[in-house]
C-alpha positions in Angstrom: -46.4 -17.3 -91.2 -43.9 -15.4 -89.1 -40.5 -14.1 -90.7 -38.9 -14.9 -87.3 -39.7 -18.6 -88.0 -38.3 -18.7 -91.1 -35.0 -17.1 -89.9 -34.7 -19.7 -87.1 -35.3 -22.6 -89.4 -32.7 -21.3 -91.8 -30.2 -20.6 -89.2 -30.7 -24.1 -87.8 -30.0 -25.7 -91.4 -26.9 -23.7 -91.6 -26.0 -24.7 -87.9 -26.7 -28.5 -89.1 -24.6 -27.9 -92.2 -21.7 -26.4 -90.4 -21.8 -29.2 -87.6 -21.6 -32.1 -90.5 -18.4 -30.3 -92.1 -17.0 -30.0 -88.9 -17.6 -33.8 -88.4 -15.9 -34.4 -91.8 -13.3 -31.9 -91.2 -11.6 -32.7 -87.8 -9.5 -35.8 -87.4 -9.8 -37.1 -83.6 -13.2 -38.2 -82.2 -13.1 -35.6 -79.3 -12.9 -32.5 -81.8 -15.7 -34.6 -83.8 -17.8 -34.7 -81.2 -17.6 -30.9 -80.4 -18.1 -29.8 -83.9 -21.2 -32.4 -84.5 -22.6 -32.2 -80.9 -23.2 -28.2 -80.9 -24.0 -28.3 -84.3 -26.3 -31.0 -84.1 -28.2 -29.9 -81.0 -28.3 -26.2 -81.4 -29.2 -26.5 -85.1 -32.0 -29.1 -84.6 -33.2 -27.2 -81.5 -33.3 -23.8 -83.7 -35.4 -25.8 -86.2 -37.9 -27.3 -83.8 -38.2 -23.6 -82.4 -38.8 -22.1 -86.0 -41.6 -25.0 -86.9 -43.1 -24.5 -83.5 -43.6 -20.7 -84.3 -44.8 -21.7 -87.6 -47.3 -24.3 -86.4 -50.9 -23.5 -85.5 -51.3 -23.5 -81.7 -52.6 -26.9 -81.4 -51.2 -30.4 -81.1 -48.4 -29.7 -83.4 -46.6 -27.5 -80.9 -47.0 -30.1 -78.1 -45.4 -32.7 -80.5 -42.8 -30.3 -81.4 -42.1 -29.4 -77.7 -41.8 -33.2 -77.1 -39.3 -33.7 -79.9 -37.3 -30.5 -78.5 -36.9 -32.1 -75.0 -36.0 -35.6 -76.6 -33.2 -33.8 -78.5 -32.2 -31.6 -75.2 -31.7 -34.8 -73.4 -30.8 -37.5 -75.7 -28.0 -35.4 -77.6 -25.7 -34.7 -74.8 -26.1 -38.3 -73.4 -25.2 -39.8 -76.8 -22.1 -37.5 -76.9 -20.9 -38.2 -73.7 -21.3 -42.1 -74.5 -19.0 -41.9 -77.5 -16.6 -39.8 -75.7 -16.5 -42.2 -72.8 -16.1 -45.2 -75.4 -13.1 -43.1 -77.1 -11.5 -42.6 -73.5 -11.9 -46.2 -72.8 -10.3 -47.4 -75.9 -7.1 -44.8 -74.8 -7.8 -42.6 -77.9 -5.5 -39.7 -77.5 -6.4 -36.3 -79.2 -4.4 -35.3 -82.2 -2.6 -32.2 -82.3 -2.4 -30.9 -85.9 0.0 -27.8 -86.0 
């Protein structure tokens, strides 16, 4: 067990929490997508890398690698689809000052 793996998993969990908090805090869909997209993708990727470092070098690392690739490709595609839906519905960004 590596302390670096524990640090990566911990940072990933913190980033996921910050992304969820940003999703709840911001009001318009574009700001929510920024907070949730970065927090979700970065946090999940850090957790997967940390778990891969903790795993023995067997089939677990391969499964975690495939999971990381799946997250790497589906996160931005889902974020883009939601942003395009908001754009097509003519949802304008709010400027709270």
